Residue, then its C-alpha position, 0 to 999 in steps of 0.5 A: m714402606k713406613v713413609l707409604s703407611s704414614l701417607f695412607v693414614l694422613l690421607l685416610s684421616c683427611s678423607l674422614t673430615a672432608q667437607n662434602y657439599s652438594g647443591n646450588q653453590e649460592d644456597i650452600d654459601q647462604i647456609l654457611e653464612n647463616i652458620t657463622d652468623f649463628s655462632t656470632a650471635v651466640m658469642q654476643s648473647d644476641y638472643e633475638a638473632i639466634a631465635m630469628a635463625y629458626t622458622e616460626d614452627a622450628k623445633i630443637f632437640p637439646n641433649n637430655r631434654d624434651i623437644l622444644q617448639g617455636r621461637d619463643a621456646i627456642l629464645a627461652y632455651w638459648t637465653l643464658p642466666d645473668g653473668v653467664q656467657t659463651p665466649y667461644h662457639k664454632i660450628t664445623p659442617v661436614e656435609i650439606e645437601i640442598l634438596g629444593d627448598e629444603a636442606y640438611d647439614f651435619g657436623y660438629y660444634e664446640g665452645r666454652t661457657r664462662r660462668a658467673d664466677g669467671s670459670e670456664v667449661g669447654w664442650k663439643g658435640k655433633y649435630v644435624i640441622v634441617w633447613k627450610k628456605i622461607e622467602q628466599e632465606w634459609k632458616i633452621y627448621l629442626d636442630i638436634w645435637n649431642r655432646i661428645q664426652d672427652 
């Protein structure tokens, strides 16, 4: 009975973190690639690539901040001060749903920031992204995230 209970708990925990992707596989694959490329751009401080991941009229909803709109505002938000880096950034989608030329995904993110003095701080949270397909390329239209406190 103890083995059965353990197996049930294991199966339940796996189903809670299982990925659920729905829609055209080619579109899902492109969104997954864009997610990976976004994290790479963040870790390489490639601010132009980060901004170009968004539509021209995109909006971001950073934690504890006003809504920021447009690539220029998004570029300014993501640009870190001199000496500050993000050596680790990972996005883990839980669900992706393709709805024609729009899609959404939600999941979790995590990372570390290295301050100018060399100290590091870790963070994690949850997010929702609305995607738009612009000229056969998926771009982020709405991006909202909130930190999860340890």
